[in-house]
N, C-alpha and C positions, 0 to 999 in steps of 0.2 A: 504493500500500500504506500510505501514511500522509499525513495532511494536516499543515499547519504547526501548527495548534492542538494536535493530539495529539502531535506531535513535541516541541513545547515542554513539554507536560505530562510527557512521559517525561524530558526533560532537567532538569526542576525537581526530580526525585528524586535526592538525593545518592548513594543506593545505585546507581542506574542510571549516574550519571556515573562512579563508580568502576569499574563493569562496562565502560564504554566505554574508560576508561584502560587496563584490562586487555586489551581487544581491540587498542588501539593498540600496546601492548607485545608482545602475543602473535602478532598477525597477520603481522608481517614475518618471523617465524622460519620459517614454512612455505615460502614462496618462497626464502628464503635457504638453507634446508637442501636444497631441491630442486636449486638451482643448484650449490652447492658439493659436495654429495654426488655428484650425477650427474657433475660435472666430474672429481672425484677418482677415482671408480670407473672411468669410461671411460678416463681417462688412465693409470690403473694397469694396466688389463686390455685395453682396446680391444675389449670384448665387450658386446653387448646382453644376452647371457645373464647376465653378471655384474650388470648393472643389474636384471635380473629376480630374481636371488638376493637382492639387498638388499630389493627391494619384497616378495618372498615371505616373507622372514624377519619383517618387520614384520607382514605379513598373517596369518601363522599365529598369532602372539600375539594380535592383535586379534580374530581369529575365535574364539579360545578364551576370552578374558577380557572381551570387550565385554558379554556377557550379565551377568556378575558386576558390571561397572561400572554397568550400568543398575539392578540390584537395590540396590547400595550407595547409589546416588544417590537412589533412592526411599525408602530407609530412614534415611539419615544426612543431616547438614547438607552441602549441596552444596559450600559454600566450603571445608570441610576436605578433602573428596575432591580438589578442584582443587589445593589447596596441597600435598598429599602428592604428587600427580602432577607438579606443577611441580618439586618437590625432586628427583625422579628425573631429569627433563630437565636440570636444572642440573648435576648430577653427571656425567651422560653427556656433555653438551656440553663442559664444561671438561676432561673426561677425554680426548676426542678432540683438543682443543686442545693438551693436554700432550703427547700422542703425536706430533702434528705438530711441535711445538716441539723435541722430541728427535730428530725425523727418523726415527722407527721405525714410522710408521703403515703398516699393511698392509690389504688388502681385507677380511680376516676381522675386523679391528677394527671396520670400518664395519658389517659384518653383525651383529656382536654388539651394537653400539650401536643398530642398527635394532630388535633384539629388545626392548631396554629401552625404547626410544621407543614401540614398539607397545604395550607393557604400560601405559606412562604415559598415552598417548592413549586407550586402551581404557577406563581408569578415569575420565579427565577429561572426555571429549567428551560423554557423556550428561548430566553435570551442567552443563557449559558451555552446551549447547544448550537446556536446559530451565530454567535459573535465571532468565532474564528474566521468566518468568511469576510469580516470587516478588518481583520488584523493582518492577513497574509494574502498574497495573490492566488489566483485560481490554480496555477500550476503546483503550488506548494500546499494546497488545502488538504489533500489526502494525507500527505506526510505530517502535517500539523495535527490532524485528528488522530493519527496513529501514535504520534509522540504523546499526546494527551492521554490516550488509552494506556500506554505503557506506564506513564507516571501514576495514573490512578491505580493500576494493578500493583505497582510497587508499594504505594501507600497502604493499600488494602491488606497486603501480606503482613505488614508490621502492626497495623492498627487493630485488627480483629484479635490476633493472638495476644497483643499487649493489653487490650481491654479485658480479656478473660483472666490473664494473670494479675492485673491490677485489682479486679474484683475480689479475687481470692486472697490477695496480700493485704489490701487496705480498704476494700469495700467499693461500692459503685460511685460514691461521691467524687472520688478523684477522676473517674472517667468523665463525668459531666463537667467538671471544672476544666479538664483538658479540652473537651469539645468546645466549650464556650470560648476559650482562648484562641483556638484554631479558627472559629467563626470570626472573631475580631480581626485576626490577621488577613483572612480571606476578604473581608470587607475593605481592608486597606488596599489590597492588591487591585480590587475593582476600581477604587478611587484613582489609582495610578494609571489606569487605562486611558488612552487618548479620547478626546471628545468624539463621540460617534456621530452618525448621520441619521436623522429621523427621516423616514421615507416620505417624499412628497406625494407618493401615490396613495397614501393612507391618511387622508385628512378629513374624511367624512365622519359620520356618527360612529360610535362604538358598535352599535347594532348593524349598521350598514357595512362596516369593515368586516365584521364577523360573518355576515351572510355572503359577502364577496369571497371570503376564503372558502366557504362551503361550496359555492358555485364553482370555484376554481377546481376543487377536488372532484366535483361531479364530472367534469370534462377531462379528468386526468386519471384514467383507469389504472395505469401502472402504479401511481401513488397509492391508490386504494388497496391494491394487492399487497404492496410493501407494508402498509399500515396494518392490513389484515394479518400478515405473517408475524409482525411484531406483537399484535394482540394475542395471537395463538400461543406464542412462546411465553408471554406473561401469564397465560392461563394456568401454567403449572409452576412457573418460577416464583410467582407471588406466594401461593400456599406453601411451596417448598421452603422459602425463606422465612415465612411467618411461623411455620410449625417446626422449624429446625430445632429450637430449644426443647420442645416436647420429644421429638425423635431422638435427639442426642441423649436426653435424660432417660426416657422410658425404654428405648430399643437398643441404644448403644451403651447405656449406663456410664455416661460421661459427666463430669462436673463442669464448672465454669471455664476452667482452663481448656478442657477438652472441647467445649462448645466454641471457644475462641479459636482453637486450632482448626476445627472443622470448618469454621467460617473463613479462616485465613487461607487454607489450602485452595479455596475457590479463587482467591486473588492470585495464587501461584499459577493456577491453570490459565487464568486470564492473561497473566504476564507472558507465559510461554507461548500462548497462541498469538498474542500481539507481536512478539518478536519474530515468530515464524512467518506470519503474514507480511511483516515488514521486509523480511529477507527475500520473500518471493516477488516483491515489487507490486506494481499495479496490475493484479491478476485480471484476466478476462473471465467472462461468463459468471459474473458475480451473482446474478439471480439464481442460476443453477446451484452455485455454492451455498447460498442461503438455505435453499430447500434441503440439501443434503446435511448441512451442519445442524439445522434445527431438528431434523429427525434423529440424528445421531445423539444430540444432547438429551432428547427425551429417552432414548434407550439407556444412556448412561445413568439418568436419574432412576429409572426402574431397577437397574442393576444395583445402584447404591441402596435403594430401599429394601433389597432382597438379601443382602449379605451382612454378616455380623463379624466375621473373623477379621481381626486387625492385621495389617493396616489397610485392607481393601477399601473400607468406606472412605478413608481420606484420599486415596488415589482416585476413586470414582467421583468424589466431590470435586476434585481438581479438574478431572476430565470433563465432567458435565458443565462446569462453569466456563472452562476454556472454549468448548464447542459453542455454548450458548452466547458467550461474549463475542466471539468472532462473527457469528451470524448477526448479532445485534449491531456491532460496529459497521459491518458491511451494509446492513439495511439503512442505518443512519446516514452513511456516506452517500448511498444512492438517493435517499430522500433529498439530500442537499443538492446533489448534482442534477437531479431530474426536475427540481422545483424552481419556479421563477423566484428571483431574489425578493420580490415584494411580498411573497406569501410564505416564506420559509418559517418564520416564527409561528404563524397561524397553523401551518401543517404540523409543526412540532407541538403546538397546543392541543391539536386533535389527538396526537399520539399520547400526550399526557392524560387526556380525558379517557381514552381507551384503557390506559394504565389504571386510572381510578376505578373504572367499571370492573376490571379484573380484580383489583384489590378489594372491592366491595364483596366479591364472592368469597373472601376469606371467612366471613361470618357464617354462612351456611356450611361452608367446607369445614370450619372449626367444629360445628355441631356434629357433623358426620364423623369427623376425626375422633371426637370424644366417644362416639358410639362404636365405630368400626376400626379405628386406629389410623394413624398418619400414613403408614405405607400404602394401605389400600386406597385411600382417598387421593393422595398425590400421585400414586402410580396410575390410577385410572385417568386422571387428567393428562398425565404424560402420554398415555397411549392415544388419547384423542389428538394431541398436538402432533405426534408422529404422523398420524393419518393425514392431518391438514397439510403438513409440509410435503409429504409425498404426492398428494393430489396436485399441488401447484407445479410439479414437474411437467404437467401436460400443457402449461401455458407457454407459447412460443415467445411472447413479448417479454416474459420474465427471464426465460433462458437466454435471450439475446442480450441482456444487459451486461 
């Protein structure tokens, strides 16, 4: 996806270097939040359904606000949208740290925080995912996105395992304080980005701009297919990540450190896959590759849910994450290159909305998991995703990308 010359060209841009510093600061917070939040909720309640409530609270907000985030990012300077969202995350994270410090944290506090986090990410992610196209030229864009993916994978390896060990050594309070400090530095890197350009093509009403984005998608069938495949992968990745604390505890009999390591090896798989794709260069037939990788990721998840002998679950978790991440990065790259620049953030907002719809399914999935077990529920979803990806191989327009 990038060669050394184009990677060097992207890194010579001071703006892109600040963007990478922002990813270095922001990327660890996702795995850290996943580990500490999952550990807290499951230890307070002992229920996979409670994990689903947290995921669903975030999902409802994302589903409602992601289209607005896309419209705002197409109309306004993306860096100010990101700074405002980081401010919400800073307040929320330090608020949970304060409640932990006082010893009064309850599950509903975590659900309320998830609502605020969902709002912040709904507004920030469309800007964050599309701003690289304003920082580097088109020839270096694929290389820049691959560099960002490698950075995020490296940070994920350290942060998830570190969060698990920190919980066992000093408790969850230190994890939340660390996340808050990282959010502060990420906001500073956004402020150092150059003044962006607000699109002159998006100066109507918010509703009008939103409808214009939907009309654009209606006449762009290949974008709908790519969004559909991303939606299908989320269909099993979201419950997998939401219920990982329950699976690690009940099926693999792992503690907080083990949960952190199981989450961390996913980042190892993502890193290996990103480096491998980078070494292959700008591969052809990306659409065909997405279908194969998506189906293979589903098979790896089913295998992970079926084995117990160590260290096989860790290897399969890394494999599944690597395959899924490669399919996801390839999908996001095609969405950017196949989409008109005036609509990129709105298309990204639609993708976030679909993510919210899938996350909302964590609630009924959590109820089923409490009754039938996590392996059966997540494995069944993975089987459906495998079928969806294999069916898309029949589309010539996708195979030609």
